[in-house]
N, C-alpha and C positions, 0 to 999 in steps of 0.2 A: 504494500500500500504506500509506504513512504517513498519507495523508488518511483512509483507512478506519479505521485504529487511533485517530486523533484523534477522528473523528466518532463512533466506537463508544464511546469514553471519555466524550465530552460527552453523548451520548444516555443512556448508562448512569447517569452522575452525575445527570442531570436526573430520570430515572425514580426513582432511589433518593431523591433530595431531595423529590420530590413525594409519594412513598409515605410517607416518614417524617413529612412535614409534615401528612399527613392521617390519621395513625394514630388509630384509634378509641379513645376514652377516654384519650388522652394527657394526663397532668397535668403532667409535667415531663420534660425530657431534659437530662442533665448529662454533660459529657465530663470524664473524669479521666485521670490518667496511666496507668490500668490498664483502664478500662472505658468503654463508653457505658452510662450509668445511665439507665434509664427507669422512671418511675412511671406506671402506668395505673390506671384504676378499672374494677371489674368491670361487665360489662354489666348494667344494671338496678339497680345499687347503687353509687353513687359513694362511699359510705363504706367500701367494701372496696377496698383498693388492692394492686396487685401491683408488686413490685420486680424489675426485670429487669436483669441485668448482662450486657452484650453481648446475646446472644439466648437466655439461659437464665433462667427465672423462679426467683428465689432465695427469695422470701417473699411471703406474702399476709397482709395486716393489716386487721383491722376497726377503724377509728378509734374506734368507739363501745364496743368490747368487748375489753379486753386479754386476756380468757380465750379468745379465738378463736385456735385453733391449726389450721392448714390441713393440715399434713403429719403423717403418722403418727409420724415420728421426733421431732417436737416433743412429742407426747403422751408418748412413751417418756422423753424428757429430763425432763419434769415429774414422771413417776412416780418416776424416780431421785431427783430433788430432794426429793420428798415423803418417800421412804424415808430419805434422808439427814437430813431434819428430825426423823424419829423417833429417830435415833441421836444427834443434836446439835441444840441449840436454834438454832444459826446456821449452817445448811449453806452450803457453798461449791461453786461450779461454775466451770469454765473453758470458754469457748466460743471456738473457732477460727473466725473469720470472722463479722462482725456481720450482714451481709445487712440485712434489715429489722428486726433486733433483736427478733423476735417472741418467742422464748423468754425473753430477758432482761427484756423488757417485762412479760410474764406474771409472772415471778418478782418483779419490782420492785413490781408493783401488788397481787398476790394473796398473796405470801409475803415481805413487807418485811423479815423477819428474816434472809432469805437474802442471800448476797453472790455476785453473778455477775460474774466478770471476763471481758471480751471482748477478744480480740486481733483487730484489723481493720487490715490493711495500708494500706487506702485511706481517708484522712480524708474524702474526698468521699462515700463510702458512709454514714459516720456523719452527715455534714452533711445529706444527703438524708433520712435517717431522722428527724432532728430537724425538718426543714422540712416534709416532706410525709407522714410516717408517724406523726406525733404522739408521737415519742419525747421524753420530758421533757428539758428543757435541762440538768438536773443529772445526767443519765446519759450516758455512764458517768462516775462520780465518781472 
């Protein structure tokens, strides 16, 4: 029985190791205290990158276009920020969880008068965004 359990663990570990090592489009894999962070590029376009925390895609970033917003909620966030800009010349927003910093990157590049604070518990997520998702080094400031 013990032999079967050990053999199963070894074979399972080998399969998982081989599978993750050959993942299609893998740009980077970083382990943090909170997540396995993966950056992959989209099939057919290496300039579009996806940020996955554990097994859930959190962001999709176009390295060439900061106005690229993949998720509907990001479009809604930008609409709110644009409305806030109409009421105040320096609108502010708070984002809980940085992910790929897609929304803050958009605001930073296309609405530089805005101020977006990001609360991210995992410094490795921010580091990965700087290194692999073209988040400017002076952000967050």
